[in-house]
KEROKOL-587243 format. One record per residue: x, y, z of N, C-alpha, C in turn; residue in three letters. Coordinates in steps of 0.2 Angstrom, whole numbers, padded with zeros to 4 digits, always signed. Example, Ala and Ser with C-alpha at 12.3 -4.5 7.8 and 13.67 -1.06 7.14 Angstrom:
residues 2
+0066-0028+0039+0062-0022+0039+0066-0016+0039ala/+0064-0011+0035+0068-0005+0036+0064+0000+0039ser/
end
This chain:
residues 295
+0467+0562+0499+0467+0557+0494+0474+0554+0493unk/+0479+0558+0493+0486+0556+0492+0488+0551+0498unk/+0486+0553+0504+0487+0549+0509+0485+0541+0508unk/+0478+0541+0506+0475+0535+0504+0479+0531+0499unk/+0481+0534+0494+0484+0531+0488+0491+0529+0490unk/+0494+0532+0495+0501+0530+0497+0500+0524+0501unk/+0495+0523+0505+0494+0517+0509+0492+0511+0505unk/+0488+0513+0500+0486+0507+0495+0493+0505+0492unk/+0497+0509+0490+0503+0507+0487+0508+0503+0492unk/+0508+0505+0498+0511+0502+0503+0509+0495+0504unk/+0502+0494+0504+0500+0487+0504+0502+0483+0498unk/+0502+0486+0492+0504+0482+0486+0511+0480+0487unk/+0515+0485+0489+0522+0483+0489+0524+0478+0494unk/+0520+0478+0500+0521+0473+0505+0519+0466+0502unk/+0513+0466+0499+0511+0460+0496+0516+0457+0491unk/+0520+0461+0487+0525+0459+0483+0531+0456+0487unk/+0532+0460+0492+0538+0457+0496+0536+0451+0499unk/+0530+0450+0502+0528+0443+0505+0529+0438+0500unk/+0527+0439+0494+0527+0434+0488+0534+0432+0487unk/+0539+0437+0487+0546+0435+0485+0549+0431+0491unk/+0547+0434+0497+0550+0430+0503+0548+0423+0503unk/+0541+0422+0502+0538+0415+0502+0542+0411+0497unk/+0543+0413+0491+0546+0409+0486+0554+0408+0488unk/+0557+0413+0490+0564+0412+0492+0565+0407+0497unk/+0561+0407+0502+0562+0403+0508+0558+0396+0507unk/+0555+0396+0502+0551+0389+0500+0545+0388+0504unk/+0542+0394+0507+0536+0393+0511+0530+0392+0507unk/+0530+0395+0501+0524+0394+0497+0524+0387+0494unk/+0530+0384+0492+0530+0377+0490+0528+0372+0496unk/+0531+0374+0502+0529+0369+0508+0522+0369+0509unk/+0519+0375+0509+0511+0375+0510+0508+0371+0504unk/+0510+0372+0498+0506+0369+0493+0507+0361+0493unk/+0513+0359+0495+0515+0352+0496+0511+0348+0501unk/+0508+0353+0506+0504+0350+0511+0496+0352+0510unk/+0495+0353+0504+0488+0354+0502+0485+0361+0503unk/+0489+0366+0504+0487+0372+0505+0489+0376+0499unk/+0484+0378+0495+0485+0381+0488+0481+0388+0489unk/+0485+0393+0493+0482+0399+0494+0482+0404+0489unk/+0477+0408+0488+0478+0414+0484+0479+0420+0488unk/+0486+0422+0488+0488+0427+0493+0485+0433+0492unk/+0484+0435+0485+0481+0442+0484+0474+0442+0487unk/+0470+0436+0486+0463+0436+0488+0463+0436+0496unk/+0468+0433+0499+0468+0433+0506+0470+0440+0509unk/+0474+0443+0506+0476+0450+0508+0470+0455+0507unk/+0467+0454+0501+0461+0458+0500+0456+0457+0505unk/+0454+0451+0507+0449+0450+0512+0452+0453+0519unk/+0458+0452+0520+0461+0455+0527+0460+0462+0527unk/+0462+0465+0521+0461+0473+0520+0454+0475+0521unk/+0449+0471+0518+0442+0473+0519+0440+0473+0527unk/+0442+0468+0530+0441+0468+0537+0445+0473+0541unk/+0451+0473+0540+0456+0478+0544+0454+0485+0543unk/+0454+0487+0537+0452+0494+0535+0445+0496+0537unk/+0440+0491+0536+0433+0492+0537+0432+0494+0545unk/+0435+0490+0549+0435+0491+0556+0438+0498+0558unk/+0444+0500+0555+0447+0506+0557+0443+0512+0554unk/+0440+0511+0548+0436+0517+0546+0429+0518+0549unk/+0426+0513+0551+0420+0513+0554+0421+0517+0561unk/+0427+0515+0564+0428+0518+0571+0430+0526+0569unk/+0433+0527+0564+0435+0534+0562+0429+0538+0561unk/+0424+0535+0557+0418+0538+0555+0413+0540+0560unk/+0414+0536+0566+0409+0537+0571+0413+0540+0577unk/+0419+0543+0576+0423+0545+0581+0420+0552+0585unk/+0417+0556+0580+0414+0562+0583+0408+0560+0587unk/+0404+0556+0584+0398+0554+0588+0399+0551+0594unk/+0404+0546+0594+0406+0542+0600+0409+0547+0605unk/+0413+0552+0603+0416+0556+0608+0411+0561+0612unk/+0406+0563+0608+0401+0567+0610+0397+0564+0616unk/+0395+0558+0614+0391+0554+0619+0395+0551+0625unk/+0401+0548+0623+0405+0545+0629+0407+0551+0634unk/+0408+0557+0632+0411+0562+0636+0406+0567+0638unk/+0400+0566+0635+0394+0571+0637+0396+0578+0634unk/+0399+0579+0628+0401+0585+0626+0395+0590+0624unk/+0395+0596+0626+0390+0601+0625+0393+0605+0619unk/+0391+0605+0613+0393+0609+0608+0391+0617+0609unk/+0396+0621+0608+0395+0628+0608+0392+0631+0602unk/+0385+0632+0601+0382+0634+0595+0381+0642+0596unk/+0378+0644+0602+0377+0651+0603+0380+0652+0610unk/+0386+0655+0610+0390+0656+0616+0385+0659+0622unk/+0386+0656+0628+0382+0659+0633+0385+0664+0638unk/+0392+0664+0637+0396+0669+0641+0402+0671+0638unk/+0406+0675+0641+0412+0677+0638+0417+0672+0637unk/+0418+0667+0641+0422+0661+0641+0421+0657+0634unk/+0414+0656+0633+0412+0652+0628+0413+0655+0621unk/+0412+0662+0621+0413+0666+0615+0421+0666+0614unk/+0425+0667+0619+0432+0667+0618+0435+0660+0615unk/+0432+0655+0618+0434+0648+0615+0432+0647+0608unk/+0426+0649+0606+0424+0648+0599+0428+0653+0594unk/+0429+0659+0596+0433+0664+0592+0440+0661+0591unk/+0443+0659+0597+0450+0657+0597+0451+0651+0592unk/+0447+0646+0593+0447+0640+0588+0446+0642+0581unk/+0441+0646+0580+0440+0648+0573+0446+0652+0570unk/+0449+0656+0574+0455+0660+0572+0461+0655+0570unk/+0462+0650+0574+0467+0646+0573+0466+0641+0567unk/+0460+0639+0566+0458+0635+0561+0459+0639+0554unk/+0458+0645+0554+0459+0650+0548+0466+0650+0547unk/+0470+0651+0552+0477+0652+0552+0481+0646+0549unk/+0478+0640+0550+0481+0634+0547+0478+0631+0541unk/+0472+0635+0539+0469+0633+0532+0464+0628+0532unk/+0460+0627+0538+0455+0622+0538+0449+0625+0540unk/+0443+0621+0539+0437+0623+0541+0436+0623+0548unk/+0432+0628+0551+0432+0628+0558+0428+0622+0561unk/+0432+0619+0566+0429+0613+0569+0423+0615+0574unk/+0419+0610+0576+0415+0611+0581+0419+0612+0587unk/+0416+0616+0592+0419+0617+0598+0415+0615+0604unk/+0417+0611+0609+0413+0609+0614+0416+0609+0621unk/+0412+0608+0626+0415+0608+0633+0412+0601+0636unk/+0416+0598+0640+0413+0592+0644+0415+0593+0651unk/+0411+0590+0655+0412+0591+0662+0417+0586+0665unk/+0422+0588+0668+0427+0584+0671+0432+0588+0675unk/+0433+0586+0681+0437+0590+0685+0445+0590+0683unk/+0447+0585+0679+0454+0585+0677+0455+0590+0671unk/+0461+0592+0670+0462+0597+0664+0464+0592+0658unk/+0460+0593+0653+0461+0589+0647+0457+0592+0641unk/+0459+0589+0635+0456+0592+0629+0457+0586+0624unk/+0453+0586+0619+0454+0582+0613+0452+0584+0607unk/+0454+0582+0601+0451+0583+0595+0450+0576+0591unk/+0445+0576+0587+0443+0570+0584+0439+0572+0578unk/+0438+0567+0573+0434+0569+0567+0436+0565+0561unk/+0432+0564+0556+0433+0560+0550+0438+0563+0546unk/+0438+0570+0545+0443+0573+0541+0444+0580+0544unk/+0449+0584+0541+0451+0590+0543+0446+0595+0543unk/+0441+0595+0539+0436+0600+0538+0429+0597+0541unk/+0429+0592+0545+0423+0590+0549+0426+0587+0556unk/+0428+0591+0560+0431+0589+0566+0428+0592+0572unk/+0430+0590+0578+0428+0592+0584+0434+0594+0589unk/+0434+0599+0592+0438+0601+0598+0434+0602+0604unk/+0436+0598+0609+0433+0599+0616+0438+0600+0621unk/+0436+0604+0626+0440+0605+0632+0436+0603+0638unk/+0439+0601+0644+0436+0600+0650+0435+0606+0654unk/+0429+0606+0658+0428+0611+0663+0434+0612+0668unk/+0437+0607+0669+0443+0607+0674+0449+0611+0670unk/+0450+0610+0664+0455+0614+0660+0454+0621+0660unk/+0448+0623+0659+0446+0630+0659+0447+0633+0666unk/+0446+0629+0671+0447+0632+0678+0454+0632+0680unk/+0458+0628+0678+0465+0627+0680+0470+0631+0676unk/+0468+0633+0670+0473+0636+0666+0471+0643+0664unk/+0476+0648+0663+0474+0654+0661+0473+0654+0653unk/+0471+0660+0651+0469+0660+0643+0474+0659+0639unk/+0480+0661+0641+0486+0659+0636+0488+0652+0636unk/+0487+0649+0642+0488+0641+0642+0483+0638+0638unk/+0477+0640+0639+0471+0636+0635+0472+0637+0628unk/+0474+0643+0626+0475+0645+0619+0480+0640+0616unk/+0485+0638+0620+0491+0634+0618+0488+0627+0617unk/+0484+0625+0622+0480+0618+0621+0476+0618+0615unk/+0472+0623+0614+0468+0623+0608+0472+0623+0602unk/+0478+0626+0602+0482+0626+0596+0485+0619+0595unk/+0486+0615+0600+0489+0608+0600+0483+0604+0596unk/+0477+0605+0598+0472+0601+0596+0470+0603+0588unk/+0470+0609+0587+0469+0612+0580+0475+0609+0575unk/+0481+0609+0578+0486+0606+0574+0485+0599+0573unk/+0483+0595+0577+0481+0588+0576+0476+0587+0570unk/+0471+0592+0570+0467+0592+0564+0470+0594+0558unk/+0474+0599+0558+0477+0602+0552+0482+0596+0549unk/+0485+0593+0554+0490+0588+0552+0487+0581+0549unk/+0480+0581+0550+0477+0575+0547+0479+0569+0552unk/+0480+0570+0558+0482+0564+0562+0477+0559+0563unk/+0471+0561+0564+0465+0556+0565+0465+0551+0559unk/+0465+0554+0553+0465+0550+0546+0471+0546+0546unk/+0477+0549+0547+0483+0545+0547+0483+0539+0551unk/+0481+0540+0558+0481+0535+0562+0476+0529+0560unk/+0471+0532+0557+0466+0527+0555+0468+0522+0549unk/+0472+0525+0545+0475+0522+0539+0481+0517+0542unk/+0485+0519+0547+0490+0515+0550+0487+0509+0553unk/+0481+0511+0557+0478+0505+0560+0475+0500+0555unk/+0472+0503+0550+0470+0498+0545+0475+0494+0542unk/+0481+0497+0540+0487+0493+0538+0489+0487+0542unk/+0490+0489+0549+0492+0484+0554+0487+0479+0555unk/+0480+0481+0555+0475+0476+0556+0475+0471+0550unk/+0476+0474+0544+0476+0469+0538+0482+0464+0538unk/+0488+0466+0540+0493+0461+0541+0493+0456+0547unk/+0489+0459+0552+0488+0454+0558+0484+0449+0556unk/+0478+0450+0552+0473+0445+0550+0477+0441+0545unk/+0480+0444+0540+0484+0440+0535+0489+0435+0538unk/+0493+0437+0542+0499+0433+0544+0496+0428+0549unk/+0491+0430+0553+0488+0425+0558+0485+0419+0554unk/+0482+0420+0549+0479+0415+0545+0485+0410+0541unk/+0490+0414+0539+0495+0410+0536+0498+0405+0541unk/+0499+0408+0547+0502+0404+0553+0498+0398+0554unk/+0491+0400+0555+0486+0394+0556+0487+0389+0551unk/+0487+0390+0544+0487+0385+0539+0494+0381+0540unk/+0499+0385+0542+0506+0381+0542+0506+0376+0548unk/+0503+0378+0554+0503+0374+0559+0499+0368+0558unk/+0493+0369+0555+0488+0364+0554+0490+0359+0549unk/+0493+0361+0544+0494+0357+0538+0502+0354+0538unk/+0506+0358+0540+0513+0357+0539+0516+0353+0546unk/+0514+0356+0552+0516+0353+0558+0512+0348+0561unk/+0505+0349+0561+0501+0344+0563+0499+0339+0558unk/+0501+0340+0552+0499+0335+0546+0492+0334+0545unk/+0488+0339+0546+0480+0338+0545+0479+0338+0538unk/+0476+0332+0535+0475+0332+0528+0467+0333+0526unk/+0463+0334+0532+0456+0335+0530+0455+0342+0530unk/+0448+0344+0531+0446+0351+0531+0450+0354+0537unk/+0450+0361+0537+0454+0364+0542+0452+0362+0549unk/+0457+0360+0553+0456+0357+0560+0456+0362+0565unk/+0456+0360+0571+0456+0364+0577+0463+0368+0578unk/+0468+0364+0575+0475+0367+0575+0475+0374+0572unk/+0471+0374+0566+0471+0381+0562+0468+0386+0566unk/+0462+0384+0569+0458+0390+0573+0461+0392+0579unk/+0464+0387+0583+0467+0389+0589+0474+0393+0588unk/+0478+0391+0583+0484+0394+0581+0482+0401+0578unk/+0477+0402+0574+0476+0408+0571+0474+0413+0577unk/+0470+0411+0581+0468+0415+0587+0474+0418+0591unk/+0478+0413+0593+0484+0415+0597+0489+0419+0593unk/+0490+0418+0587+0494+0422+0583+0491+0429+0582unk/+0484+0429+0581+0481+0436+0580+0482+0440+0587unk/+0481+0437+0592+0482+0440+0599+0489+0443+0599unk/+0494+0439+0598+0501+0441+0598+0503+0446+0593unk/+0501+0445+0587+0502+0450+0582+0499+0457+0583unk/+0493+0456+0586+0489+0463+0588+0493+0467+0593unk/+0497+0463+0598+0501+0467+0603+0506+0471+0599unk/+0510+0467+0594+0515+0470+0591+0512+0476+0586unk/+0506+0475+0583+0503+0480+0579+0502+0486+0584unk/+0499+0485+0590+0498+0491+0594+0504+0495+0596unk/+0509+0492+0597+0516+0495+0598+0517+0500+0592unk/+0516+0497+0586+0518+0501+0580+0513+0508+0580unk/+0507+0506+0581+0502+0512+0581+0503+0517+0586unk/+0505+0515+0592+0507+0519+0597+0513+0523+0596unk/+0518+0520+0593+0524+0524+0591+0522+0530+0587unk/+0518+0529+0582+0516+0534+0577+0512+0539+0581unk/+0508+0537+0586+0504+0541+0590+0508+0546+0594unk/+0513+0543+0597+0518+0547+0601+0521+0552+0597unk/+0523+0550+0591+0527+0555+0586+0522+0561+0584unk/+0516+0560+0583+0511+0565+0581+0510+0570+0587unk/+0511+0568+0593+0511+0572+0599+0516+0578+0599unk/+0522+0576+0597+0527+0581+0597+0526+0586+0591unk/+0523+0584+0586+0521+0588+0580+0516+0593+0582unk/+0511+0590+0586+0505+0594+0588+0507+0599+0593unk/+0512+0598+0598+0515+0602+0602+0518+0608+0599unk/+0522+0606+0594+0525+0611+0590+0520+0616+0586unk/+0515+0613+0584+0510+0617+0581+0506+0622+0586unk/+0505+0619+0592+0502+0623+0597+0507+0629+0599unk/+0513+0628+0599+0518+0633+0600+0518+0638+0595unk/+0518+0636+0588+0517+0641+0583+0511+0645+0583unk/+0506+0642+0585+0499+0646+0585+0498+0650+0591unk/+0501+0648+0597+0500+0652+0603+0506+0654+0607unk/+0512+0652+0604+0518+0654+0608+0521+0648+0611unk/+0528+0647+0611+0531+0641+0614+0531+0642+0621unk/+0532+0648+0624+0532+0648+0632+0525+0646+0634unk/+0519+0648+0631+0513+0646+0633+0511+0639+0632unk/+0514+0636+0627+0513+0629+0626+0517+0625+0631unk/+0523+0627+0633+0527+0624+0638+0523+0625+0645unk/+0521+0631+0646+0517+0632+0652+0511+0628+0653unk/+0507+0626+0647+0501+0622+0648+0503+0615+0649unk/+0509+0613+0646+0511+0606+0647+0513+0605+0655unk/+0517+0610+0657+0519+0610+0664+0513+0610+0669unk/+0507+0613+0667+0501+0613+0671+0498+0606+0671unk/+0498+0603+0665+0496+0596+0665+0500+0592+0669unk/+0507+0593+0669+0511+0589+0673+0510+0589+0680unk/+0508+0595+0682+0507+0596+0690+0501+0592+0692unk/+0496+0591+0687+0490+0587+0689+0490+0580+0686unk/+0496+0578+0685+0497+0571+0682+0494+0565+0685unk/+0493+0566+0691+0490+0560+0695+0483+0558+0693unk/+0479+0563+0690+0472+0562+0689+0470+0565+0682unk/+0474+0565+0677+0471+0568+0671+0469+0563+0665unk/+0468+0557+0667+0466+0552+0661+0459+0553+0659unk/+0458+0553+0653+0451+0552+0651+0449+0544+0651unk/+0443+0542+0652+0441+0535+0653+0442+0531+0646unk/+0444+0525+0647+0444+0520+0642+0448+0522+0636unk/+0445+0521+0630+0448+0522+0624+0449+0529+0622unk/+0445+0534+0626+0446+0541+0625+0452+0544+0627unk/+0456+0540+0631+0463+0542+0634+0467+0543+0628unk/+0467+0540+0622+0471+0541+0617+0470+0547+0613unk/+0464+0551+0615+0463+0557+0611+0465+0563+0616unk/+0465+0562+0622+0467+0568+0627+0474+0570+0626unk/+0475+0577+0628+0481+0580+0627+0486+0577+0632unk/+0484+0575+0638+0489+0573+0643+0491+0566+0642unk/+0487+0561+0640+0489+0554+0640+0489+0551+0646unk/+0493+0545+0647+0493+0541+0653+0500+0540+0655unk/+0501+0538+0661+0508+0537+0664+0509+0529+0663unk/+0515+0527+0662+0517+0520+0662+0524+0519+0663unk/+0526+0513+0665+0533+0511+0667+0535+0505+0663unk/+0542+0505+0662+0545+0499+0659+0542+0498+0652unk/+0541+0491+0651+0538+0489+0644+0531+0492+0642unk/+0528+0494+0647+0521+0497+0646+0522+0504+0642unk/+0527+0507+0643+0528+0513+0639+0527+0512+0631unk/+0529+0506+0629+0528+0504+0622+0521+0505+0620unk/+0516+0505+0624+0509+0505+0623+0506+0512+0624unk/+0510+0517+0626+0508+0524+0627+0506+0527+0621unk/+0500+0531+0621+0498+0535+0615+0502+0541+0615unk/+0504+0544+0621+0507+0550+0622+0514+0549+0625unk/+0519+0553+0623+0526+0553+0626+0525+0556+0633unk/+0529+0554+0638+0529+0558+0645+0529+0565+0644unk/+0526+0569+0648+0525+0576+0648+0532+0579+0649unk/+0536+0576+0653+0543+0579+0653+0547+0579+0647unk/+0546+0574+0643+0550+0573+0637+0547+0578+0632unk/+0540+0579+0632+0537+0584+0627+0539+0591+0629unk/+0540+0592+0635+0542+0599+0637+0550+0600+0635unk/+0554+0595+0636+0561+0596+0634+0561+0596+0627unk/+0557+0593+0623+0558+0593+0615+0556+0600+0613unk/+0551+0603+0616+0549+0610+0614+0554+0615+0616unk/+0557+0614+0622+0563+0619+0624+0569+0619+0619unk/+0570+0613+0616+0575+0612+0612+0574+0614+0604unk/+0567+0614+0603+0565+0615+0596+0565+0623+0594unk/+0567+0624+0588+0567+0630+0585+0560+0632+0582unk/+0557+0636+0585+0550+0638+0583+0550+0645+0579unk/
end
């Protein structure tokens, strides 16, 4: 709840800043002089409903989507020693960090990977691939599970959902402001909103969405370092480093498909400017960070 209140306060503060900037630079008066009498509070509220609505629908459906997209089999009654060990390890780690035990599942994939998702800290899912269970020993798997449980404990899914909602809100808000400006001030359209507004709004929304994605991915990369540290605290730093090195050794083929790649522990590789769109830092940087960190 505190997280939500802080983000609402952030939206209000940004609205006040926008109002001040528009008045200082004369943008508000320029738009009014060209027939645009906007209610900025109403526009921001509409943008927030759309922006946060999409983010929270995605978050609410995240467990269901992950289960069906990855074919996750939930361990309800362990069928063997490995499944019993997985369940007990996750439950012990959840108790250690003070959260309700998440669901634990396995999905079929030859690549070593794992992910955590869910609407909140006490209604989450941790899933590991069959490839991870085959390629890692129990100490390394325990570290990976600790990483995922730390994501849940840190509230990373909710935080990223809120951040996504904030950036979505201002992408929609500013795209429409830019559309009004081009249509009325530059193109001098005095009738109903013309094609200049719609085309400009779409182009602005695409461009601003790219910038917004960079912001969200920066936060996502930051959370991976925290989750690595959490995994090290729960399972030992050497084990967490060993698990990351194991992932690094198989880096050529550890991606999850599509949007699920942002959830996986390994992430994706990228070069140049595409690094700005990575949800995970490079594995070598995560390993170096853990080696230097005091645990």
